[in-house]
N, C-alpha and C positions, 0 to 999 in steps of 0.2 A: 463350452469353453471357459478355461480359468485364464485369468490375467495375471502373469507374472507380478509378485510384490516387489516395489522397489527396495533396494538394500540400504541400510544406514551407512551414512558416509561418517565415520568417526575417526577418519586419518585427517593429518593436519592439512591444510592447503595445500595444492599443487603449485610447483614453481611457475616462475614467469616463462620458462622455457618449456613447459608442459605443452604439447599439442591441441590446438584448439578446431584442427580441421573439420571434426565431425559436428561443431555446433553450426546453427543456423547463420549467424553473423560474422564468421570468422572471416577475417579480411577486410572488415569496414572499420574504420577509424572514426571514433566520435571525440570531438573536444569539446568539454562542457565548461561554461562559465557559469556556475550555479553555486546555491547556497541554500541552508536551510533543509525542507523536505521535497517540494515539488519537483525542482530541476533534478535534483540528485535521485528521486525516485525513477525518472524517466532514464537515466544514464544505467543506473542499477540493472535495469530490466534488460537494456540493450548489452550491457556487460555481461549479465548472467546468460544470455544468449550467444556469447561469442565475440562480440565487437570488443576491439581495443579502446577502452574509454580513458582518455587523458584529461583530468581535472586540473584545470589551470585555476591555482589559488592566489589570491592577492597578497602583496607583502609590501612593505614601505609604508610612509605616512602612517605610522600607527596601525598598521593591519599585519596580522600574523594566521593568515590562511582563513579556511572557512569557518567563520564564528563559531558555527555548531561544534567545532572540536571542543570548546571549553564550556559549552551549556551545562547547567545543572538541572536538577529536577526531572520534570517530564520532559525537558529536551535532551537530558543526556543519553539517551539512545539512539538519536537522530544520526550522528555520525557514523557509528559503527555498524548500524544496520543498512544505510544508503549508500556506503561508499565503499563495499567490498568489490573485489574485482576491477578497481581503477589502478591508474598510475596517478601521480600526483607531480605536478611542475609548478614551482613559485615563481611568479612574475610581478614585476610593478608596472602595473599598466597605465600608470600616469607617466612614466616616462618614454620617450620615443625611443629608446632602445627596448625597453620591455613591450611597447606595442608592436615593434617591428618583428619582435621573436613570435610574439602571438599571431600576426600576419603569417609568417613562416610556417608555423603550425597549422592554421588554417588550410593553407594552401595545401596540406597533405590529407585534409579530412574529407570524410564522406558526409558527415554530419556535425553540426554546431548546434550545441542546446545552452539556453540561458534562461534565468528566471529574476532577473532584476527589476526595480521599477521602471516604469515608462521613461525613456530618454535616458536611461543611464549608458546602455550599449551604444546609443547614436552619438552621446558626448563623446566616446571613446574612438568614433569611427568603427565600430565592429557590430553595428546592426545589419540586418539583411539587405536594406536598400544600398548600404555602403559597400557591400561585398558581392553583390550579386553579378554585375558585370564582370568582375575580375576572375569571380570564381562560378559559373554559369551552372557547374553540375553540382553545386553544394545544396544539401538540404539543412535548412535553419530552422530549428526548432524553438519557438519562445512560449515560454510559459508565462502568464499574467494573472491578475485578478480578474479582468473581464475582456472579453471581446471586443472589438472594435464597436463602438457605440456611445450613448450619452453617459455610462459609467465608467468608460475606459482609463480617465483620468484617475480614478479613486485609487487608494491604496487598499488592498485587501488582504486579509487572513482568513484560514479557516474558519475561526469561529464568526468573523464578521459574515461570510457568505452563508453560515449556516443559519446565522439570524435573519438575515433579510431574504433567505431562499426556502424558508418553511422547515427545513430539517430540524432546528431548535423546538420549534412550535410542535412538530410532531413527536419529538423524542421525549420533550418534558410533559409534566402534568399541566392541566388548564390553568393558565395564569402564569406558568412558571417555566418558561422556555430553556430547554438544557441542550448544550452542545454534546454531541456524539463524543465517547469516550477514547477517540484516536482521531488522527489526522485524515480523516476519511477523504476530503476534497484534495489536500495535497498529493496523497498517495495515487488516487485515481485519476487527478490530473495529470500527474506525471506518466501514468499507465495510457491516458488517452495521447499523451504527447508523444510516447514511444511508438503507439499504434500508428499515429499520423506518420512519424519518421518511417516505419515499416511499409506502410502505402506509398509514401513518396520514394522509397528506394525501388520498390516493385515498379512505379511508373517511370521512373528514370531509366529501369532497363529497356522500355519501350520509346523512350522519347529523347534520351540522352540529356534532359535537362534537370537542374534540381528546383526546388520552389521552398517556400516559406510555410512552415505550419504552426499553427496556433492553437494552443491549450489555455483555459481558462476556469478559475475556481470556481466562480458564480455560476458558468455555465454548466460545469461539471456537477455543482450541487442541484441544478435545476432538473438535469437527467435523473439525479438519484430521486429527486420527490415528485417527477413525473407520473409515476404511478396514480399519486394522491390528485394531481391536477386532472387526469384523465378521470378518477374516480368522480371527479365534481362535473366535469363534462358528461359522464353516463348518468348519474344520479339526481345531479341539480342541488347535491347537498355537499356543503364543505365537510371536509375530513376531519373527523376529530383526532385530537391527539393519541398517540398509540396507548398511553396509558389508561385513557377514558374511552377508548373506541368500543363498539359492541362487537364481540368477539364473533367470527364466524364460527368457531367450536364452543361447546359448553366448558370443557375442561382443557384448558390452554394457560396454565398459569404457575407462578411460582408458589409452592407449598413450605409452610415451616413445619419440620417434622421433630422426631424424638431427639432430645438435647440439644434444641435450639439451630439444628441444621436446616439447611435449606435445598430443594431441588426444583427444577422446571418440569412439570409432568403434562404431557399431551393426549388426550383421548379424541380422536377427530372423525372416526366413522361409527357407525352404527354395531359394526362388528367388532370394533375395537373397544366400545362400550360393553359389550356382553364378556369379551375377555378379561376385561378390567375387571368386572364386577366378580366374576368367577375367581379370578386369581386373588382377589382380597375378600372373599366370603361376602359378598354384597348381593346377595341372591334377591333381596327384598327390592334393592333399588333397580336390578336387571328386569324384574318383571312390574316394576309399577307402570301403569299404563301412562302416566304424565311424564314419563321419561322415554317413551318409545322411539323417538327418532333425533336426531341431532339438534333440528329447530327447536323441537320441545325441551330439550335440555338447555339449549340457550335461553329460552324464555324463562325456564325454572331457575336460572343460575342463583338468583336472590337467596333461595332458600337451600338450593341443592350444594354450591360451593361450601357455605360454611359448615353443612354436615359432612362434607368429605373432608374439609381440613381437619375435622375432629378424627375421622378415621385414619387420615394419614399420619397424624400426631402420633398415633402410638407405635409406631414403626420407624427405625432409623433409616437414614439415607441410602446405605449400603444396601439393607434389604430392599427397599422399594426399587433401587435401580436395577438389582438382580432379578426381581420379578418381571421388571419391566422389560430388561433385555432379554429374559428368557421366553416372554411371549410376544416379541418384536413390536413393543410400545415405544414411541418415542419419548425420551427424557435426557435432561443435563443436568450434571452437577453444576453449582456456581463457582467457577473457578477463578482465582486470581491470575493476571498474567504471568508472574514468576511462576506459577505452579506448573504453567506449560512446558517449561523446559525439562522437566521429569515426567512429562505424559508419556505412557507407555506406548500409544499408537504413533506418536511424532517420531520418537525415538527408534522404534522398531521398524516404522515405515521408510525410514530415511528422510523425513521432511526436516530434520534440523541438521546442522553440520558443525564441525569445529572449525575454530576461526580464532586469530592472534587480534587482540586490541593493539591499538598504536603503542599503549606503555608497556606491551609484551606480555600481559595476562592472558591465559586461553579461556575461551568462553565458547557456548554453543550460540548458534545463529539460525534465523529462521530463513529457509530457501523461498523460491518462488512457488507459489501452490499449483504447480503443474509437473507432469513428467512428459518426457519425449523418449519414445521407444520404451517406456516403461521404467525408465531412470531421471531422477532428479538431477537439476542442473546444480554443478558442483561450486564450491568456494575454489579458485584457482589463485586469489590473490587476496590477502586480508587486506583491510583499510589501511591506505598508506600513510606514513608519516609525512608531514610536511614537507613538500620538494623533493620526497625520497626517489622520485625517477627523473629529476632535473637534468642531471648530468647526463643520463641515458639519453633522454629524448633530445635535448638541446644538441648534443654531438651529433644525432642523426640528421639534425636540420642545417649542420656545416660548421657549428661554432666548434671551438677547439675548448678542451675541458675548462682551461683558465676563464675563458671567455663565458663559458656555461656556470661557472661557480659564480663567477661577477653578477652574472643577470639574475641569479635565483637567490642571492645572499641579500637581506634587507640593509 
């Protein structure tokens, strides 16, 4: 049986009026008070799955919306990636009028998401304890640095929890802890927040009651590193950092080849070893009794890998890749992130879609890494301009256009 290939989505984002009825969370309204990555990631996932996600952005008192709108460097991609398929309402929550509008909006919500420092939402009177009696069906997703416990008062960042949670130790070389090259805990923490919201929505169908969901960076990181914690439990030996580990497979490494190119190659079974040797004319190595099994080859790595590096250095990465692909062996070019925008698989399979940036430029963006009924989830709305939907949403709440404009203007 063959699986239908998802089709690329090179069309512009669908309009706000496009039906979302076929999507799982169509009809669910999410109001988010979020910034940076973790909270927006949660809303992104619910939005892509069909929920109407309304992003409440702070104005007044020197604030001009989500601060990630203006980040430079490694933060420049935060806002456009994590805020598609959302609507933006601008409110000054420090004023009685702004808070009253926020409460009216919450009254229409199924889910509220937030990821501010501990105590921030409580000071505004918008924490779960302040809302649950008035809105008993409300599901409230709180994204924090730590779940309740001795550390919950601390301020956390992805890098902080990577350091204290063992991930930086496992990623770097011995004595040189190194954070992972993306916001792994922020993104996965948002994903677990979304998963919790989904579970709470399912439970509300049974009980009629909402609840608070909590997700945290530190505990997320500990889950990621759990396999190495269990490795210690099983073996009694601390896990070595990945660059210094004793590999389970003999050939599982990055090779520098012709013209200074690099490629990752893996030969992880005895059958694969024979195929590899035959493909590159290495019959003597194939027949060497010292290399008969994978474990033999692991023990021979000290002399085997330098020899293989010499052999591979005679070939271009393109040639090696073709040989590996032809023979069903695992390999990978060493790609830079921006190069993936032109990746043929991502483009032809529909994993990338066209989107408009807030400044009007067109770009491709990365869709959720899943399909439903063979189809990728679409970009229905490009990342919103600050307050782009204020008038629309606030007039739905009973304000007239003049009142709505006044509420959403700094």
